[in-house]
C-alpha positions as CSV (number, residue, x, y, z in Angstrom):
1,M,129.8,56.0,125.1
2,L,129.6,59.8,124.7
3,R,125.9,59.7,125.5
4,S,126.5,57.5,128.6
5,F,129.2,60.0,129.8
6,T,126.9,63.0,129.2
7,S,124.1,61.3,131.1
8,R,126.3,60.8,134.1
9,L,127.7,64.3,134.1
10,G,126.0,66.3,136.8
11,A,124.9,69.9,136.7
12,R,127.7,70.8,139.1
13,C,130.4,69.4,136.7
14,L,128.8,71.1,133.8
15,S,128.9,74.4,135.6
16,R,132.6,73.9,136.4
17,I,133.3,73.1,132.8
18,A,131.9,76.4,131.9
19,I,134.2,78.3,134.3
20,P,137.2,78.5,132.0
21,Y,135.0,79.8,129.2
22,F,133.5,82.4,131.6
23,V,137.1,83.4,132.5
24,L,138.0,83.6,128.8
25,L,134.8,85.5,128.1
26,G,135.4,87.8,131.0
27,T,139.1,88.6,130.1
28,L,138.1,89.1,126.4
29,L,135.3,91.4,127.6
30,L,137.9,93.4,129.7
31,T,140.1,93.5,126.6
32,V,137.3,94.8,124.5
33,I,136.5,97.4,127.2
34,A,140.1,98.5,127.2
35,I,140.1,98.7,123.5
36,L,136.9,100.8,123.5
37,S,138.4,103.0,126.2
38,V,141.5,103.7,124.3
39,E,139.5,104.2,121.1
40,T,137.1,106.5,122.9
41,T,139.8,108.5,124.5
42,A,141.8,108.8,121.3
43,R,138.7,109.9,119.4
44,A,137.9,112.5,122.0
45,R,141.4,113.9,121.8
46,D,141.4,113.7,118.0
47,Q,138.1,115.5,117.9
48,L,139.5,118.2,120.2
49,Q,142.5,118.6,117.9
50,F,140.2,118.8,114.9
51,D,138.0,121.4,116.6
52,N,141.0,123.5,117.6
53,A,142.5,123.4,114.1
54,T,139.1,124.4,112.7
55,Q,138.8,127.3,115.1
56,R,142.4,128.5,114.3
57,T,141.8,128.3,110.6
58,L,138.6,130.4,110.9
59,K,140.4,132.9,113.2
60,D,143.4,133.2,110.7
61,I,141.0,133.9,107.8
62,Q,139.0,136.4,109.8
63,D,142.1,138.2,111.1
64,R,143.5,138.6,107.6
65,I,140.2,140.0,106.4
66,N,140.2,142.4,109.3
67,T,143.7,143.5,108.4
68,C,142.5,144.1,104.8
69,I,139.6,146.2,106.2
70,A,142.1,148.2,108.2
71,L,144.2,148.8,105.1
72,L,141.0,150.1,103.3
73,R,140.2,152.4,106.2
74,A,143.7,153.8,106.0
75,G,143.2,154.4,102.3
76,N,139.9,156.0,103.1
77,G,141.7,158.3,105.4
78,L,144.1,159.3,102.6
79,F,141.2,160.4,100.3
80,A,139.4,162.1,103.2
81,A,142.5,164.2,103.9
82,T,142.4,166.0,100.5
83,D,139.9,166.6,97.8
84,R,142.2,165.2,95.1
85,V,144.7,162.3,95.3
86,S,146.9,162.0,92.3
87,L,148.1,158.7,90.8
88,N,151.6,159.3,91.9
89,E,150.5,160.1,95.5
90,F,148.4,156.9,95.6
91,R,151.3,154.9,94.2
92,I,153.7,156.2,96.9
93,Y,151.1,155.4,99.6
94,V,150.6,151.8,98.5
95,S,154.3,151.2,98.0
96,Q,154.9,152.2,101.6
97,L,152.6,149.4,102.7
98,S,154.8,146.7,101.1
99,L,151.7,144.6,100.3
100,R,153.5,141.7,98.7
101,Q,156.0,141.3,101.6
102,Q,153.8,142.2,104.6
103,Y,150.4,140.8,103.3
104,P,151.1,138.0,100.8
105,G,148.1,137.0,98.8
106,L,146.7,140.5,98.3
107,Q,146.3,141.4,94.6
108,G,146.6,145.1,95.4
109,I,144.6,148.2,96.6
110,G,142.6,150.2,94.1
111,F,140.4,153.3,93.8
112,S,137.2,153.5,91.7
113,R,135.9,157.0,91.0
114,R,132.2,157.8,90.6
115,V,131.5,160.1,87.6
116,T,128.5,161.2,85.7
117,P,128.2,161.1,81.9
118,S,129.2,164.8,81.7
119,Q,132.4,164.1,83.7
120,V,133.6,161.1,81.7
121,E,135.7,163.0,79.2
122,D,137.3,165.1,82.0
123,L,138.2,161.9,83.8
124,V,139.8,160.4,80.7
125,Q,141.8,163.5,80.0
126,T,142.9,163.7,83.7
127,M,144.2,160.1,83.6
128,R,146.0,160.6,80.4
129,R,147.7,163.7,81.7
130,Q,148.9,161.5,84.7
131,G,150.7,159.2,82.3
132,V,148.0,156.6,81.6
133,Q,148.0,157.1,77.8
134,N,145.7,154.3,76.8
135,F,143.1,155.0,79.5
136,Y,139.4,154.5,78.4
137,I,136.2,153.5,80.3
138,R,134.7,150.1,79.6
139,P,132.2,149.0,78.8
140,P,131.7,152.0,76.5
141,Y,127.9,152.4,76.6
142,V,126.2,155.5,78.1
143,R,124.7,155.1,81.7
144,Q,123.7,157.4,84.6
145,E,126.9,156.9,86.6
146,Y,130.3,155.3,86.2
147,H,132.4,153.6,88.8
148,T,135.6,153.2,86.9
149,I,138.9,151.8,88.3
150,V,141.4,154.6,88.0
151,Y,144.1,153.5,90.5
152,L,145.2,150.0,91.3
153,E,148.6,149.4,92.9
154,P,151.0,147.6,92.6
155,L,150.4,148.1,88.9
156,D,151.7,144.8,87.5
157,R,150.5,143.3,84.3
158,R,147.4,141.7,85.8
159,N,146.3,144.9,87.6
160,Q,146.9,146.9,84.4
161,A,144.2,144.8,82.7
162,A,141.7,146.2,85.3
163,I,142.4,150.0,84.8
164,G,139.3,151.7,83.2
165,F,136.8,148.8,84.1
166,D,133.5,150.0,85.4
167,M,132.8,147.6,88.2
168,F,129.2,148.9,88.6
169,T,128.2,147.3,85.4
170,E,128.8,143.8,86.7
171,P,125.8,142.6,88.9
172,I,127.7,140.8,91.7
173,R,130.2,143.6,92.2
174,R,127.4,146.2,92.0
175,V,125.4,144.4,94.9
176,A,128.5,144.7,97.2
177,M,129.2,148.3,96.1
178,E,125.6,149.4,96.7
179,R,125.6,147.7,100.1
180,A,128.9,149.5,101.1
181,R,127.6,152.8,99.7
182,D,124.3,152.6,101.6
183,S,125.7,151.3,104.9
184,G,128.9,153.3,105.0
185,R,130.8,150.1,106.1
186,P,133.0,147.6,104.3
187,A,131.2,145.1,102.0
188,M,132.5,141.9,100.4
189,S,131.3,140.8,97.0
190,G,130.2,137.3,96.0
191,R,132.3,134.9,93.8
192,V,133.5,136.5,90.6
193,T,136.3,136.1,88.0
194,L,138.6,139.2,88.2
195,V,139.3,141.1,85.0
196,Q,143.0,140.6,86.1
197,E,142.6,136.8,85.2
198,I,144.4,137.1,81.8
199,D,146.3,133.8,82.1
200,P,144.9,130.3,81.3
201,N,145.1,129.3,85.0
202,K,142.3,131.3,86.3
203,Q,141.2,131.5,89.9
204,A,137.9,132.4,91.6
205,G,138.0,135.9,93.1
206,F,136.2,138.3,95.3
207,L,136.4,142.0,96.2
208,L,136.3,144.1,99.4
209,Y,134.8,147.6,99.1
210,L,134.9,150.7,101.4
211,P,133.0,153.8,100.3
212,I,134.5,157.3,100.2
213,Y,132.2,160.3,100.7
214,E,132.6,164.0,100.1
215,G,133.7,165.5,103.3
216,A,135.4,163.8,106.2
217,L,132.4,162.1,107.8
218,T,130.0,159.5,106.7
219,P,126.5,161.1,105.9
220,P,123.8,160.1,108.4
221,T,121.1,158.9,105.9
222,I,121.1,156.6,103.0
223,A,120.0,159.3,100.6
224,Q,122.8,161.6,101.6
225,R,125.3,158.7,101.3
226,Q,124.1,158.0,97.8
227,A,124.3,161.7,96.8
228,N,127.7,162.3,98.4
229,L,129.4,159.2,97.2
230,R,132.9,160.0,95.8
231,G,134.0,156.5,95.0
232,F,135.4,153.3,96.5
233,V,138.7,152.2,97.8
234,Y,138.8,148.4,97.3
235,I,141.0,145.3,97.3
236,P,140.6,142.5,94.7
237,F,141.5,139.0,95.9
238,R,142.5,135.9,94.0
239,A,141.0,133.3,96.4
240,D,143.8,130.7,96.1
241,D,146.6,133.2,96.4
242,F,144.8,134.9,99.3
243,I,144.5,131.7,101.3
244,Q,148.0,130.5,100.5
245,G,149.2,133.9,101.7
246,I,147.6,133.2,105.1
247,F,148.6,129.6,105.6
248,G,151.5,128.9,103.2
249,E,152.1,125.3,102.2
250,P,150.6,122.9,103.3
251,Q,147.4,124.9,103.9
252,G,145.6,124.3,107.2
253,E,146.8,122.5,110.4
254,L,145.6,118.9,110.5
255,V,142.5,119.8,108.4
256,N,141.5,120.3,104.8
257,F,138.9,122.9,104.1
258,Q,136.8,124.2,101.2
259,I,135.4,127.8,101.1
260,Y,132.1,128.4,99.3
261,D,130.5,131.7,98.6
262,G,127.1,132.0,100.2
263,L,125.1,129.7,102.5
264,E,125.2,126.5,100.4
265,P,128.3,124.4,99.7
266,R,127.6,124.0,96.0
267,P,130.4,123.2,93.5
268,E,129.6,126.3,91.4
269,Y,130.1,128.5,94.5
270,L,133.6,127.1,95.4
271,L,136.2,129.8,96.1
272,H,139.0,127.6,97.4
273,D,139.8,123.9,98.0
274,S,142.9,123.2,100.2
275,R,142.9,119.5,99.2
276,H,144.6,120.0,95.9
277,K,148.0,119.6,97.6
278,D,146.9,116.2,99.1
279,R,145.1,114.6,96.2
280,F,148.0,112.6,95.0
281,K,149.3,111.6,98.4
282,N,146.6,109.1,99.6
283,L,143.6,108.7,97.3
284,S,142.0,106.0,99.5
285,Y,142.0,108.1,102.7
286,Q,138.5,108.7,104.2
287,P,138.4,111.6,106.6
288,R,137.3,110.7,110.1
289,F,135.9,114.1,111.1
290,H,133.8,116.6,109.2
291,T,132.1,119.9,110.1
292,V,130.5,122.8,108.3
293,R,130.9,126.4,109.6
294,K,129.2,129.5,108.3
295,I,130.9,132.9,108.8
296,E,130.1,136.5,107.7
297,I,132.8,138.5,106.1
298,A,132.1,142.2,105.7
299,G,128.3,141.6,105.5
300,H,128.6,138.6,103.1
301,P,128.3,134.9,104.1
302,W,130.8,132.2,103.5
303,T,130.3,128.5,104.1
304,I,133.5,126.6,105.0
305,T,133.6,122.8,105.1
306,F,136.3,121.1,107.2
307,S,137.6,117.5,107.1
308,S,140.5,115.8,108.9
309,R,143.8,115.1,107.2
310,P,145.9,111.9,107.4
311,D,148.3,113.8,109.7
312,L,145.7,113.8,112.4
313,D,145.4,110.0,112.2
314,S,149.2,109.5,112.2
315,N,149.5,111.4,115.5
316,S,146.5,109.7,117.1
317,E,146.6,107.4,120.1
318,R,144.4,104.9,118.1
319,R,147.7,103.3,117.0
320,L,147.8,101.7,120.5
321,V,144.6,99.7,119.9
322,P,146.3,96.7,118.1
323,F,148.8,96.4,121.0
324,V,146.1,96.5,123.6
325,A,144.2,93.8,121.7
326,L,147.3,91.6,121.3
327,I,148.2,91.8,125.0
328,G,144.6,91.3,126.2
329,G,144.3,88.2,123.9
330,L,147.4,86.6,125.2
331,I,146.4,87.2,128.9
332,S,143.0,85.7,128.2
333,L,144.4,82.5,126.6
334,I,146.9,82.0,129.5
335,L,144.1,82.4,132.2
336,F,141.8,80.1,130.2
337,G,144.5,77.3,130.1
338,I,145.2,77.5,133.8
339,T,141.5,77.6,134.8
340,R,140.6,74.7,132.5
341,S,143.3,72.4,134.1
342,Q,141.9,73.2,137.5
343,V,138.3,72.4,136.5
344,R,139.2,69.1,135.0
345,A,140.7,68.0,138.3
346,Y,137.5,69.1,140.2
347,I,135.3,67.2,137.7
348,A,137.2,63.9,138.2
349,L,136.6,64.2,142.0
350,E,132.9,65.1,141.8
351,Q,131.7,62.7,139.1
352,A,130.7,59.9,141.4
353,A,128.7,62.1,143.7
354,T,127.0,63.7,140.7
355,E,125.8,60.3,139.4
356,L,124.1,59.6,142.7
357,R,122.4,63.0,142.8
358,E,121.3,62.6,139.2
359,A,119.7,59.2,139.8
360,E,117.8,60.7,142.8
361,Q,116.6,63.6,140.9
362,A,115.4,61.4,138.0
363,R,113.4,59.4,140.4
364,L,111.8,62.5,141.9
365,L,111.0,64.0,138.5
366,L,109.4,60.7,137.4
367,L,107.2,60.7,140.5
368,Q,106.2,64.4,139.9
369,S,105.4,63.7,136.2
370,E,103.2,60.8,137.1
371,Q,101.3,62.8,139.7
372,L,100.9,65.7,137.3
373,A,99.7,63.4,134.5
374,R,97.2,61.7,136.9
375,T,95.8,65.1,138.0
376,E,95.4,66.3,134.4
377,A,93.7,63.1,133.4
378,E,91.3,63.2,136.4
379,T,90.5,66.8,135.6
380,A,89.9,66.0,131.9
381,N,87.8,63.0,132.7
382,R,85.7,65.0,135.2
383,L,85.1,67.8,132.6
384,K,84.3,65.2,130.0
385,D,81.9,63.4,132.3
386,E,80.2,66.7,133.3
387,F,79.9,67.8,129.7
388,L,78.5,64.4,128.5
389,A,76.1,64.3,131.4
390,T,74.9,67.9,130.5
391,L,74.7,67.0,126.8
392,S,72.7,63.9,127.5
393,H,70.4,65.9,129.7
394,E,69.9,68.7,127.2
395,L,69.3,66.2,124.3
396,R,67.0,63.8,126.2
397,S,64.9,66.5,127.9
398,P,63.4,67.9,124.6
399,L,63.1,64.3,123.3
400,N,61.1,63.3,126.3
401,A,58.6,66.1,125.7
402,V,58.5,65.4,121.9
403,L,58.0,61.6,122.3
404,G,55.5,62.1,125.1
405,W,53.2,64.4,123.2
406,V,53.6,62.3,120.0
407,H,52.5,59.2,122.0
408,L,49.5,61.1,123.3
409,L,48.6,62.4,119.9
410,Q,48.7,58.8,118.5
411,T,46.8,57.1,121.3
412,R,44.3,59.7,122.6
413,Q,41.6,61.8,121.2
414,L,42.6,65.3,122.5
415,D,40.7,68.5,122.3
416,P,41.9,71.2,119.8
417,T,43.4,73.3,122.6
418,T,45.5,70.5,123.9
419,I,46.5,69.5,120.4
420,H,47.7,73.1,119.7
421,R,49.7,73.1,122.9
422,A,51.2,69.7,122.0
423,L,52.3,70.9,118.6
424,E,53.8,74.1,120.1
425,T,55.7,72.0,122.6
426,I,57.0,69.7,119.9
427,E,58.1,72.6,117.7
428,R,59.8,74.4,120.6
429,N,61.7,71.4,121.7
430,A,62.7,70.4,118.2
431,K,64.1,73.9,117.6
432,A,66.0,73.6,121.0
433,Q,67.6,70.4,119.8
434,A,68.5,71.9,116.4
435,Q,70.1,74.9,118.3
436,L,72.1,72.5,120.4
437,V,73.4,70.6,117.3
438,E,74.2,73.9,115.6
439,D,76.2,75.1,118.7
440,L,78.1,71.8,118.7
441,L,78.9,72.2,115.0
442,D,80.0,75.8,115.5
443,V,82.4,74.9,118.3
444,S,83.8,72.1,116.2
445,R,84.4,74.5,113.3
446,I,86.0,77.0,115.6
447,I,88.3,74.4,117.1
448,R,89.3,73.2,113.7
449,G,89.7,76.8,112.3
450,Q,87.1,76.2,109.6
451,L,84.5,78.7,110.6
452,R,84.2,81.2,107.7
453,L,82.4,84.5,107.4
454,N,80.5,85.9,104.5
455,I,81.7,89.5,104.9
456,R,79.6,92.4,103.6
457,P,78.5,95.8,104.9
458,V,75.9,95.3,107.7
459,S,73.7,97.8,109.6
460,L,73.9,97.0,113.3
461,P,70.7,98.8,114.3
462,A,68.7,96.6,112.0
463,V,70.5,93.5,113.3
464,I,69.5,94.4,116.8
465,T,65.9,95.2,115.9
466,T,65.5,91.8,114.3
467,A,67.0,90.0,117.3
468,L,64.7,92.0,119.7
469,E,61.6,91.0,117.7
470,T,62.7,87.4,118.0
471,V,63.1,87.4,121.8
472,R,60.3,89.8,122.6
473,P,57.7,87.0,123.1
474,A,60.0,85.3,125.7
475,A,60.5,88.6,127.4
476,E,56.7,89.4,127.5
477,A,56.1,85.9,128.9
478,K,58.3,86.8,131.9
479,R,57.0,90.4,132.1
480,I,60.6,91.6,131.4
481,Q,60.8,95.2,130.3
482,L,63.0,95.8,127.2
483,Q,64.6,99.2,127.0
484,T,66.4,100.2,123.8
485,V,68.6,103.2,122.8
486,L,69.9,102.7,119.3
487,D,72.0,105.2,117.3
488,R,70.5,104.6,113.9
489,Q,72.7,107.1,112.2
490,M,76.0,105.3,112.7
491,G,77.8,103.7,109.8
492,L,78.2,100.1,108.7
493,V,80.3,97.3,110.0
494,A,82.0,94.7,107.7
495,G,80.7,91.4,108.9
496,D,78.6,88.2,108.4
497,L,74.9,89.1,108.7
498,D,73.8,85.7,110.1
499,R,76.7,85.5,112.5
500,L,76.2,89.0,113.9
501,Q,72.5,88.2,114.4
502,Q,73.6,85.0,116.2
503,V,75.8,87.1,118.5
504,V,73.0,89.6,119.4
505,W,70.4,86.8,119.8
506,N,72.6,84.8,122.1
507,L,73.3,87.7,124.4
508,L,69.6,88.8,124.5
509,S,68.5,85.2,125.1
510,N,71.0,84.8,128.0
511,A,69.9,88.2,129.5
512,I,66.2,87.2,129.4
513,K,66.9,83.6,130.6
514,F,68.8,84.8,133.7
515,T,66.5,87.7,134.5
516,P,63.6,87.0,136.9
517,E,60.0,88.0,136.2
518,G,59.4,91.7,136.3
519,G,63.1,92.5,135.6
520,Q,64.7,94.8,133.0
521,V,67.0,94.3,130.0
522,A,68.6,97.4,128.5
523,V,70.1,97.5,125.0
524,R,72.2,100.4,124.0
525,L,74.0,100.9,120.7
526,S,76.3,104.0,120.4
527,L,79.1,105.3,118.4
528,V,82.5,105.8,120.1
529,M,85.7,107.3,118.9
530,G,89.3,106.2,119.6
531,S,89.5,104.1,122.8
532,A,86.1,102.5,123.2
533,T,86.1,101.6,126.8
534,R,83.6,103.8,128.7
535,E,81.7,102.2,131.6
536,A,78.2,100.9,130.9
537,Q,75.6,103.3,132.2
538,C,73.0,100.8,133.3
539,L,75.3,99.0,135.8
540,P,78.3,101.2,136.6
541,N,81.5,100.2,138.5
542,Q,81.3,96.5,137.6
543,K,84.3,94.2,137.5
544,T,85.4,93.2,134.0
545,S,86.4,89.8,132.6
546,D,88.7,91.3,130.0
547,P,91.0,94.2,130.7
548,K,92.1,94.6,127.1
549,M,91.0,97.9,125.5
550,I,90.9,99.1,122.0
551,S,93.3,102.0,121.4
552,G,93.7,104.4,118.6
553,Q,91.4,107.0,117.1
554,A,89.2,104.9,114.8
555,R,85.3,104.7,114.9
556,Y,83.7,101.9,116.8
557,A,80.1,100.6,117.3
558,Q,79.6,99.8,121.0
559,L,76.7,97.4,121.9
560,E,75.8,97.1,125.6
561,I,73.2,94.6,126.9
562,C,72.5,95.0,130.6
563,D,70.1,93.0,132.8
564,T,69.0,93.0,136.4
565,G,69.2,89.2,136.7
566,K,71.2,86.6,138.4
567,G,74.6,88.2,137.9
568,I,78.1,86.6,137.8
569,S,80.2,85.7,140.8
570,P,83.7,87.2,140.9
571,E,85.3,83.7,140.9
572,F,83.5,82.6,137.7
573,L,83.8,86.0,135.8
574,P,87.2,85.3,134.3
575,Y,85.9,82.0,132.8
576,V,82.5,83.2,131.5
577,F,83.6,82.9,127.9
578,D,85.4,79.5,128.2
579,R,83.9,76.5,126.3
580,F,82.0,73.9,128.4
581,R,82.2,76.1,131.5
582,Q,79.1,76.9,133.5
583,A,78.7,78.7,136.8
584,D,76.5,75.9,138.0
585,S,77.1,72.5,136.4
586,S,75.4,70.4,139.2
587,I,72.2,68.4,138.6
588,T,70.3,70.9,140.8
589,R,71.0,73.8,138.5
590,S,68.2,76.1,137.6
591,Y,69.1,76.9,133.9
592,G,69.8,74.7,131.0
593,G,72.3,74.8,128.2
594,L,75.7,73.3,127.3
595,G,77.8,76.4,128.2
596,L,78.7,77.0,124.6
597,G,76.8,80.2,123.7
598,L,79.1,82.8,125.2
599,A,82.2,80.9,123.9
600,I,80.8,81.0,120.4
601,V,79.9,84.7,120.8
602,R,83.4,85.6,121.8
603,Q,84.9,83.7,118.9
604,L,82.5,85.3,116.4
605,V,83.1,88.8,117.8
606,E,86.9,88.4,117.6
607,L,86.7,87.0,114.0
608,H,85.0,90.3,113.2
609,G,87.9,92.3,114.7
610,G,86.1,93.3,117.8
611,T,86.1,92.6,121.5
612,I,83.6,91.5,124.1
613,Q,83.6,92.1,127.9
614,A,81.5,91.0,130.8
615,R,80.9,93.0,133.9
616,S,79.0,92.2,137.1
617,E,79.1,93.4,140.7
618,G,78.4,89.9,141.8
619,E,75.6,87.4,142.2
620,G,72.1,88.9,142.3
621,K,73.3,92.2,140.9
622,G,72.8,91.7,137.2
623,A,75.4,91.6,134.4
624,T,76.5,93.7,131.4
625,F,77.9,92.4,128.2
626,M,79.7,95.0,126.0
627,V,80.6,94.2,122.3
628,T,82.8,96.6,120.4
629,L,83.1,96.3,116.6
630,P,85.1,98.5,114.2
631,L,83.1,100.6,111.7
632,I,83.8,100.9,108.0
633,A,85.7,104.1,107.3
634,V,83.4,107.0,106.3
635,E,85.1,107.5,103.0
636,Q,84.5,103.8,102.1
637,Q,80.8,103.7,102.9
638,S,79.8,105.6,99.8
639,H,81.3,102.8,97.7
640,L,79.5,100.0,99.6
641,R,75.9,98.9,99.2
642,R,74.0,99.2,102.4
643,T,72.8,95.9,103.8
644,V,69.9,95.4,106.2
645,P,69.9,92.3,108.4
646,E,66.3,91.4,108.0
647,R,65.8,88.6,105.5
648,E,64.0,90.0,102.6
649,A,60.4,88.9,103.2
650,S,59.6,87.3,99.9
651,R,56.1,87.9,98.7
652,L,54.2,84.6,98.9
653,N,52.1,84.2,95.9
654,S,48.5,83.3,96.1
655,S,47.5,79.7,95.8
656,S,46.3,80.2,92.3
657,E,49.8,81.5,91.2
658,L,51.7,78.7,93.1
659,A,49.3,76.1,91.6
660,A,50.8,76.8,88.2
661,L,54.2,75.5,89.4
662,R,55.6,72.0,89.0
663,I,58.2,70.9,91.6
664,L,60.6,67.9,91.3
665,L,61.5,66.7,94.8
666,V,64.6,64.4,95.3
667,D,65.2,62.9,98.8
668,D,66.2,59.3,99.8
669,E,64.5,59.6,103.2
670,I,60.9,58.7,102.8
671,D,59.7,60.5,105.9
672,A,61.4,63.8,104.8
673,R,60.1,63.3,101.3
674,Q,56.5,62.8,102.4
675,L,56.7,65.8,104.7
676,M,57.9,68.0,102.0
677,V,55.3,66.8,99.5
678,Q,52.5,67.5,102.1
679,M,53.9,71.0,102.9
680,L,54.2,72.0,99.3
681,Q,50.9,70.6,98.2
682,T,49.2,72.4,101.0
683,H,50.2,75.7,99.2
684,G,48.9,74.5,95.9
685,L,52.1,73.3,94.2
686,E,52.2,70.2,92.0
687,V,55.0,68.0,93.4
688,V,56.6,64.9,91.8
689,A,58.8,63.1,94.4
690,V,61.6,60.6,93.7
691,G,64.1,58.8,96.0
692,S,67.4,58.7,94.0
693,A,69.5,60.6,91.6
694,E,68.9,58.1,88.8
695,E,65.1,58.5,89.1
696,A,65.5,62.3,89.1
697,I,67.6,62.2,85.8
698,W,65.0,60.0,84.1
699,T,62.1,62.1,85.3
700,V,63.7,65.3,84.1
701,T,64.6,64.0,80.6
702,A,61.3,62.1,80.2
703,L,58.9,64.8,81.2
704,H,60.7,68.0,80.1
705,Q,59.2,68.1,76.6
706,S,55.6,67.4,77.7
707,S,55.4,68.7,81.3
708,P,58.6,70.5,82.3
709,F,59.4,71.2,86.0
710,D,59.7,74.8,87.2
711,V,62.0,74.1,90.2
712,L,64.2,71.2,91.4
713,I,64.5,70.6,95.1
714,S,67.2,68.0,96.0
715,D,68.8,66.6,99.1
716,I,72.6,66.4,99.2
717,G,73.4,63.3,101.2
718,M,72.0,60.3,99.2
719,P,73.3,56.8,98.5
720,D,75.0,55.9,95.3
721,Q,75.0,59.4,93.9
722,D,74.8,62.5,96.1
723,G,73.1,65.8,95.3
724,Y,76.3,67.4,93.9
725,T,76.7,64.6,91.4
726,L,73.1,64.8,90.4
727,M,73.3,68.6,89.8
728,G,76.5,68.0,87.8
729,R,74.8,65.5,85.5
730,I,71.7,67.8,85.1
731,R,73.9,70.8,84.1
732,T,75.5,68.7,81.4
733,L,72.1,68.2,79.7
734,K,71.0,70.5,76.9
735,P,68.5,73.1,77.7
736,E,65.8,71.3,75.7
737,Q,66.4,68.3,77.8
738,G,66.0,70.2,81.1
739,G,69.6,71.1,81.8
740,G,68.7,74.7,82.8
741,I,66.1,73.9,85.5
742,P,66.4,76.1,88.6
743,A,67.6,74.2,91.6
744,I,67.5,74.4,95.4
745,A,69.8,72.4,97.7
746,L,67.8,71.4,100.8
747,T,70.2,69.5,103.1
748,A,71.3,68.9,106.7
749,Y,74.9,69.7,105.7
750,A,75.0,73.3,107.0
751,G,77.8,75.8,107.0
752,A,79.5,78.2,104.6
753,D,81.7,75.5,103.0
754,N,78.8,73.3,102.1
755,Q,76.8,76.4,100.8
756,Q,79.8,77.3,98.6
757,R,80.1,73.8,97.3
758,S,76.3,73.7,96.5
759,L,76.6,76.9,94.5
760,Q,79.7,75.7,92.6
761,A,77.8,72.4,91.8
762,G,75.1,74.4,90.0
763,F,72.4,75.0,92.6
764,Q,71.1,78.6,92.8
765,I,70.0,78.5,96.5
766,H,71.2,76.5,99.5
767,L,68.8,75.9,102.4
768,N,69.5,74.1,105.7
769,K,67.3,71.5,107.3
770,P,65.1,71.8,109.3
771,V,63.7,74.1,106.6
772,N,61.6,77.2,107.3
773,L,58.5,76.8,105.0
774,A,58.4,80.6,104.4
775,E,62.0,80.6,103.3
776,L,61.4,77.7,101.0
777,L,58.4,79.2,99.4
778,A,60.2,82.5,99.0
779,A,63.1,80.7,97.3
780,I,60.7,78.8,94.9
781,T,58.9,82.1,94.1
782,T,62.3,83.8,93.4
783,L,63.6,81.0,91.1
784,S,60.3,80.6,89.2
785,G,60.1,84.3,88.5
786,L,56.6,84.8,89.9
């Protein structure tokens, strides 16, 4: 029933059903927008408050440091007014400042005097006369100059521990003192532990120095400043007390902060952490805002990290977000309910009209589907009929010539010249038929995805040279000029030697076939870098069938084959690489072929990772085919064995050497068996021919002891037991029974899969029918070891 109702429900009703959900979606979307708006506005305001709090904190710290510098300058003025300031005078001066009340957090103000080793004893006696009975300089070892703390007020128990300490002996303090001495300006030290830290609860500290020179003015040069240095007026700081004195409790306004000495926020450089007051309030709180600021205090860098406190969130407008979400959700549900009730009423009224429209539309769709199917079937039948007609013509034409000449040879006494021409014609047409069959098999493998490549490093210049030699007789017969420009220094490509030679041969054969007598065919091989897309130089400004380009900065081999022949029309150019497509498929066409060659070429090129393009200005203006293949990386070529495409021309032994060989031939076809016997005996080999696998097994085992065979040549497709089974049985024999005889598979089952299966079965070499006698003799010579 539900399926029946759904089938009757029209598109208009469906759209109305969706309206309430669109309303719900729209109102929810508006609610989300409102939530995001509130969230964004609140975050912006919170960020502004955080930034303002950060700036105020930095300003308060800087202002307090500047106040301390002003106190030091006042102290500097005290020492500049007189050559000698007594302990009592210094104490009265500091007490008038009311440091603990007016500047909470300051540990005190001190004076360190510079003395030489000869002045040490005088300084000690002077301090003791002023009432410091236990005064002594520490550390006690002898050095070139001393910078001993002589005054430090207010003189509480912590500051008493610092009296007599030579700050120049500690490296961090010394760096700041030297910087102040040489610059004449205030200088802050790095992180230290004050000698005043006599209690277990120690704090990190730092010191602020201002140099005092002999005379009222700061000397103009560094050397004079070093020579006239009288001492330093300084302030020691306990970092936690200093910051607490600035901000009180809690520290910071809406922010927590950590002060680090130097440019890196490392734990070992930490001076102060304001979070210790908040640690036990909300351990799970994650700050929303963070920032890092770097400031320079009296020539020394501080890094201060800031993070927001819970107080910032508690005052944020983000608290309104749940209320906005709740109100928006309620409004969305109310509008959804109202709209849904209205839509149900509309659906009830329009259902009948929708059923009528649906029926009409179904009828129209059925009619259109039928017309489309009829058109596709007619097109498919026409293409099938054209292809079958072309295939029949291409297969019967060579057969007509072959059978005609065979009939004449059998029934007439022909002169030697005519006999030679007849044999050439039979051979040429037989090879043409073999090529047609091979093309059909290649297309079948490509369609089924079973075309495999035997990848190895290949030299393209050698591949092209071999292909040129193959087609040169055809070119010379038409007085076509072959022009070649080959870059023989380029590297190798990773590819299948036979398939690459098939690509080049197909392109050259097409160029020669479609070029009239006296024309030209140009072959150019060049190395290109990166985007290999330059125009062909033999026929520039041609239209292209494939606008895709190779990008990047890799190295490519670019092969261009240009001709001055028939050319390609602009209408057919986009389909030039399609299977079974020919520019002229009529019975009055001038050129033969099935229209498979270029389709196979494109598939082979793409399987090698390359591209192929066709260009032509139009009919009668020639054509250019450009193949681009990636080269093996330069750094990899030294690890690869260079491969040349010419088949190694095996040295054919003399008749006397071949006569010493015994061959066992296995083939169930009597015609093929007699032909092979005649071909091999012509070259002096002794041949024993059998017609089945059983006969072959018996012959090997029976004759191996007395007259062993040197090579076994076997067909694969045989009744009862095929060649694979035969080889498996032979390889199970012991060597003294003939189990190690070298074997060649000679079969019409071509292709990489069959070749691999032959080698796995135990054959050493796989050759395809129709066999090339030179290849067969070379294989026999190789296996026999001659």
